[in-house]
N, C-alpha and C positions, 0 to 999 in steps of 0.2 A: 655602246649604250650611254644614255645620258647619266650624268652624275646624280646619284640619289639625293633627295632632299632630306636632310637629317633633322629638320625642325619638327617639333611635336607640341601638341596642346595638352596641358596637364592642369586639371582643376580650373579650366577656363583661361589659363595664362599660356601664351605662346613662348616656347623656348627655342632658340636657334639650333640647339642640339640637346640630347637628353643627358649630357654629362654635367654634373653639378658638384661644386666643392662643398663638402659637408661642414657643419658647424664644428670647428676644431682650430688648433693653432694656425693652419694656413689661411684662416679667414679672420684673424684677430686685429687687422688694421686695414685701412683704405689702401695703403700702398701695396699690401700683399694681395688683396682682392683685385686691384687694378692689374697687377702682373698676371694673375690668373685669367682675367678677362682678355688681356692682350694675347695670352697664349692660345685662347680659343675656347675656354670653358663657357658653357651655355648659361650657367647660373652659379650663384654662390649663396651659402647660408652663413650669415655673420655669426661668429662665435657667440654662444649664449650669453645674454645680457641680463642683469638684475637691476633693480632700483638702487638709488644712491646709498640707502641705509644698509644694504646687504653687504656685510663684510666678507671679503674674499681673501683668505690668508693662504697663499700657496706654499708648498713644501718643495724641497729639492734634495736629491733628484726626484723627479716625478714620473720617469719613464724607464722601462727596461724591456728588452726584446728576448724572445724565445728562439734559441738556435737549435737546429736539428741537422745532423750530418753536415753537409756543405752549405746549408741555408742559415743565414744569420738573423733572419727576421721573418719567420713564418707566423709569428704572433707578436703583438705588442701590448704590454700592460701599461696603463697610465693611472696615476692618482692625481691628475690635474683637476681643476675645478672650472667653474664658469669664468668668463673674462673678468679680469680685475681692473679693467679700464673704466674711466668715468663715463657714465651713461650719456650725458649731454654731448661730450666730445665724440663718442662713437656715432650718435644719431646725426650729428653735423656731418660726419664723414659719409654716412648713408645718403644724405641729401646731395652731397657733392658727387658721389659715385653715380647716382641716378641721372644727374645732369650730363655726366660724361659718357655713361654707358647706357643708352636708352634701349638697345636691343636685348642685352643680357638681362636675366631675371635676378633681382636681389631679394633674398628672403632673410628675414631677421629672426633668429632664435632667441627665445626669452624664457624667463622663469620668475615666478613670484609666489606669494603665500596666500594672502587673504583675497577676497573678492574685489575689494577696492584696489588692491595692488595689481591684480591681474588686469583689471579694466584700465587702470592708469597707464601701465606700461604699454598696453595695446593701443591706447589713444596716441601716446607719444611716438611709438614706432610707426604708426600710420602717418602721422603728421610729418615724419621725416622722409616719407616717400617710399617705404618698403612696398614691393609688389605683392608679397605674401608674408605670412607670419608662420613660424614654427614654434610650437610650445614643447619644451622639454619636460616630459613626464618620465624620464628614463635614466638620469644620471645614477650609476650604481654605487657611488661613494660620496661622502661628504654631505651633500644636500639632503639625502633621506633623513639624516639626523635632525634636520630642521623642518621635517614634514614636506619636503620638496623632492623632486627627482623621481626615482623609482618607487619611493614610498607612495606616490600618487598613481603611477602607471601600473602598479601591482594590485590596485584596488579598483574594481569596476565602478563602484559608486563615486569614489573621489574623482576618477577620470571623467565620468559624465558631468559631475558638478562643475569642475574647473574648465572643462572644454566648453560647457554651456556659457560660463561667464565670458570667456574670450569671444565666442561666436556672437554673443549678444552685443559686444562692444566693437566688433570688427566690421569693416566695410571692404576688406580684402580677403581673399581665400585663406583659411586657417588650416594648417597641418598640425596634427598631434603626433609627436615622436614617442613611440611606445618602447618599453623595456622588453628584452627577451628573457628576463629573469623571472619567468612565470611558466606554469605547466602548460597552459593553453591560452594563446593570445586572442583567440576569436571572440570570446564573450566580452573582453575589454574593448576590442575593436568595434564590436557591435554597439557598445555604449557611445563610442566616439561618433559613429554614424548617426545614432539617435540624437546626439547633442547638436547635430547640424554642421559639423566640421566638413571641410571640402575634401580632406584626404588624411592619410596616415603615413608617417615615416617609420620604417622599421628595417633593420633593428639598430638599437644603440649597442654599446659594448656589453659583453658578457661579464658577469662578476666572477673574478678568479684570483687565485694567488699564484704568481708566476713561479716561485721556487724559493730555495734557501741557499745561502752561502754555506758550504760544508765546512769551512774553516771557522767562521765567526758565528754560525747558527742564526744569522740575521736574515729575515725575509728580504726578498728583492722586489722593488728597488729599496736599497738600504738607506733609511733616513736616520742617521745617528744610531744605528743598531736596531731600529724598529721599522716596521712597515705595516701595511694594511691591505686587505683585498681591494683590487681596483678593477678598472674596465679593460677587458681583453678584446683586441681587435686584430685586423690583418687577415691574410689569406686563409688562416686556419679556421676562421669562423664562417666562411662562405656557405658551406652546406647548411648550417643552422639558419643563416639569414635567408637562404632560398626557401627553406621550409616555412618560415614565418611569413614571408612575402606571399607564397602560394596559398597558405592557409587563409590569409586575409582576403586576397584577390578572389579566390575561388568560393569561399564560404560566407564572406561578409558583403562583398560587392561594393567596395569603396576604393577610389583611386589610391595607389600606393607609390610612395617614393622609396625605392629599394636601396639599402646601404648595408655593407658588411662584407669585407674581403675582396672587393673589386680591384684587380690589378691590370687586367688585359681587356681588350675589346670582346674577347670570348666570354669572359666573366659577365660583362655588361649585357651581352646578348642573352645570356642565360637568365639574368634578372628580368629582362623584358619578356622572355618566354614565360617566366613564372608569374607575370602579371604586373610588374612595375612599369609605371609610365615614364619615370625619370630615374636616373641612377646617381647616387651620391658617392663620393670617394674621399677618403681621408688618409689612411695609413700609407697607401701607395704614393700619394702626393708628397707626404713627408719624407718618404724614402727616395723617390726618384725625381721629384720636382714637378712644377706645374706643366712642363712640356710634354708629359706623358699623354696629355689630352690629344696631341697630334696623332699618336698611334691609335688611340681610342676612336677618333673620328675617321681616320683612314681605314682602319680595320673593319669597323662597322659598315662603312660605305661600300667597301668591296664585297663584304658578305651579303649585303642587301642586293647588290647587283647580281651576284652569283646565284642568289635564290630567286631572282626576278621580282623582287619586292620594291615598292616605291619609297616608303618612309619607315622610320622606326615604329610608328604606330601599327604597321602591318605585323609586327612581331609580338606586340603586347598581348599577353595571355594566350598565345598560340599553343603553348605547351600544357596549359591547364587541363584540357580534356584527357590528357594522358596520365595525369596524376590521380590515382584511384586508391581505394582502400586495399589492404592486403587481401581481404576476402575476395576482391574483384579480380585479382591476378589469375591468369590462366594456369591451370595445373597440367594442361595438355602440351604446352610448349616446353620442350626439353632440349638442352644443349650439351655438348661435350667439348673438352679442350682439344685443340689441334695446334701442333707445334710446326712452324716453318723451319725446316732444316737448313735452308739457305741463309736465314737470318740469325739462327741460334748461335750464340757465342760459347755455349757449353759451360756456363758458369755454375749451373746446378741450383740456382736460387729456387726454381720452381719445384725441384725435387724435395728440398728441405721444407718448403712451404706446404707441399701436399702431404709429405710424410708426417710432419708434426702439427699441421694445422688443417689438414684435409682428410682425404680418404685413401692415402697410400696408392694412388693411381699412376704416379709418374716415377720412372726409374731410368737410369742409364741401361742400355741393352746389354744383357749378359753375353750374347753371342756375336758382338760386333767387333771383337778384337781383331786388329789387322785390316779392317775394312775401311778405316778412316771415319767411322761413324760412332766411335767410342764415346764422344762427348755430346752426342745429340740424343736427348732424352726421348723416351717413348711413352705413349699414353695407353694405359689399359682401359679401354672404353667400357668394360664390364664393371670396373670399380669407380670410374669417374662419374660423379653426379652433376657435373657442370656448375660447381659453386662459383668459379671465376677467380678464386684467390691467386692461382698461379699466374694468371694474366696480370693481376695487380702488382705482383712483386717482380715480374720480368723486366730487366733493364732495357730491353730493345722493343721499341714501339712497333706493334704489328706482328711480332714474332709468334705470340700465342693468341689465337682467336677462339672464340666460342662459336662453334658451328652447330646448326640445328641437327639434332639426332634424327637419323632416318627412322620412319615409322616402322614398328614391328608388325603392323597389320598386313 
């Protein structure tokens, strides 16, 4: 088969592939973005910029990871702020990057306050040569105290007003990055669409408190014994991000740049199926480096070949028809747990899970003594309702399957 073309058009701009560095520490300088582009990233969003008078006072430490069992970074909390670099210096770097990397897409993230400030920074970013603009209406800490960030993105009227300001001043496509710290993102996304923006980026980080040091009682990350709620990112937030992306793509009908928890090409493919046109990545890049894009490109390419698809665009939104309301789910489709004795290691995890979290349908067989099957659990199909929790806790992939229950008719 021919090698699939991974290029994709998003908001009228052609990307060599759908993988984009999100606005974050990995995009805080031209040298870093250049290394990302050399590694193969299709685009980059420059870390959020403000006008010169905006004071950015960083704290340290500003990051801490959530560990669980053998995983040391299933989630990352940060209390970082926008870039503290001088705006003219960064915009000069943008101009130089665009001369050197004409194929890759350079997006500049920005934040401002008043109408005049939003329009001024829009003009200056465009003059520097940015291919697209991303407006941050979503930072969950620090900037909301100044009437910026998520203080804007949580309010539909403010979102519309400020998006309209930027669209009126812009000659390049405008993306509005929305916060997930809302009950329903769709009414706010609709206002972005009405304001004339080209697309939406979602999601930014979730606002959370990572934990406490049990010896000092200080929140984490500990800044001299104190801390604050910050932005939570990483693999743990992927399901939430997919929900928001699918909500916007399905019910609002505006192009979406998906971001939140992407680590592998499989994650990226899921975002495309949920309606994202491009996929932004941050925490995984910080953890594994820019070179993870090689696996993303190779994996997605092989997947498209396997499915007989031509480009990533063939995946975009393909899963949306299967996302329905709870009321629309079939009540006639029934399944039951089925355990493969050849794969089972006899750990009993499914028994504990079903006994204390299910319907007491799985047990070690009482009459198996001496047969060699003492550690192979059995399923009482009369009790099993097919909840699927046993499959979730089983440590062996494919050992427990949910098979369709035979019709009683």
